[in-house]
Each structure stands twice: as C-alpha cells, then as structure tokens.
C-alpha positions in Angstrom: 0.0 0.0 0.0 3.0 2.3 0.2 2.7 2.7 -3.5 -1.0 3.7 -3.3 -0.9 6.1 -0.4 1.2 8.9 -2.1 -1.1 8.7 -5.1 -4.2 9.1 -2.9 -2.7 12.0 -1.0 -1.4 13.8 -4.1 -4.7 13.3 -6.0 -6.7 14.6 -3.0 -4.4 17.6 -2.7 -4.8 18.4 -6.4 -8.6 18.1 -6.2 -8.7 20.4 -3.1 -6.5 23.0 -4.8 -8.8 23.1 -7.8 -12.0 23.2 -5.8 -10.6 25.9 -3.4 -9.9 28.4 -6.2 -13.4 30.0 -6.2 -13.2 30.6 -2.4 -10.8 33.5 -2.7 -9.5 34.7 0.6 -11.1 31.7 2.3 -9.1 29.3 0.2 -6.8 28.4 3.1 -9.8 27.3 5.2 -10.9 24.9 2.4 -7.3 23.6 2.0 -7.0 23.0 5.7 -9.7 20.3 5.4 -7.5 18.3 2.9 -5.4 16.6 5.6 -8.4 15.0 7.4 -9.9 14.0 4.1 -6.7 12.3 3.0 -6.6 10.4 6.3 -10.1 9.1 5.9 -9.5 8.3 2.2 -6.4 6.3 3.1 -8.3 4.3 5.8 -10.9 3.4 3.2 -8.3 2.5 0.6 -6.4 0.3 3.1 -9.7 -1.4 4.1 -10.6 -2.0 0.5 -7.1 -3.5 -0.2 -7.4 -5.8 2.8 -10.8 -6.9 1.8 -9.7 -7.5 -1.8 -6.6 -9.4 -0.6 -8.6 -11.7 1.7 -11.1 -12.3 -1.1 -8.4 -13.4 -3.4 -7.2 -15.8 -0.8 -10.7 -17.1 0.0 -12.1 -17.4 -3.5 -10.4 -20.6 -4.6 -11.5 -22.3 -1.3 -15.2 -21.4 -1.3 -17.3 -24.5 -1.3 -14.4 -26.6 0.1 -12.4 -25.3 3.0 -14.8 -22.4 3.5 -18.5 -23.1 3.4 -21.7 -21.3 4.2 -23.2 -22.3 7.5 -26.6 -22.9 5.9 -27.6 -23.9 2.3 -25.4 -24.1 -0.7 -22.1 -22.2 -0.7 -21.8 -19.6 -3.5 -18.5 -19.7 -5.2 -18.4 -16.4 -7.1 -15.9 -13.7 -6.5 -18.5 -11.3 -5.1 -19.3 -13.8 -2.3 -15.5 -14.1 -1.6 -15.3 -10.3 -1.4 -18.3 -10.2 1.0 -16.7 -12.9 3.2 -13.3 -11.1 3.1 -14.8 -7.7 3.9 -17.0 -9.0 6.7 -14.0 -10.9 8.3 -12.2 -7.5 8.8 -14.7 -6.5 11.5 -14.9 -7.8 15.0 -18.5 -8.7 14.5 -17.9 -11.0 11.5 -21.5 -11.1 10.3 -21.0 -13.3 7.3 -22.4 -16.9 7.3 -19.1 -18.4 5.9 -17.3 -20.8 8.2 -13.9 -22.3 7.9 -13.9 -26.1 7.5 -10.2 -26.9 7.6 -7.7 -26.3 10.3 -5.6 -24.1 8.1 -8.4 -21.4 7.9 -9.3 -21.8 11.6 -5.9 -20.8 13.0 -5.6 -17.5 14.7 -2.4 -15.5 14.5 -2.9 -14.0 18.0 
C-alpha cells in the first residue's frame, strides 16, 4: 500500500487545490480540510485493499475449505469479497465458516 498512499494523497491535494480556487480569501480554510480527508480516504483504501486481498485468498477455497453455514455455498468472487470484507470487523457477520484447520488458525 506504500505505492498507493502517495497517489491518494497527491490526488486529494490536487482536487482540493482546484476546488478551493473560487473561495478567494477563504481558500486556506478549504485547503485545511484536505489533511483529514486524506486520512479518511487512506483508511478506506487500506480497508478495500485488505478486503480484496482476503477475497483473493478465500475465492479458490469457497465450497471446500470455506462453506456457508446454511444452504449451498456460493463460489463467485463477489461472495468471496463479501466474506473477506466482513471478516475484517470484530462482528464478522457473514455466514461463511472455515472447514479446515488451516483457515481456523488464529495469529494472535
């Protein structure tokens, strides 16, 4: 993600510079909001990267080592993305359960 973070920051700064031009003497106030916006954008980009990475790991194993707790297990990539994104939270609201010891391990 070190390659993505500078791009997000520079793009956000460029957008803020362009959008702040019409504000005249209040331009500095608009530009001062860019830092917090960059921080929030980076959090979202990092979360999306983690969700995508875990989806890429889970996708080949859907239906085998990872199954739905009820009914048939969908094996499409969107289901893997849903399972990967929901596994990032503490709640873990998805209905996908690991069936093998390799996916049940905790790194804690």
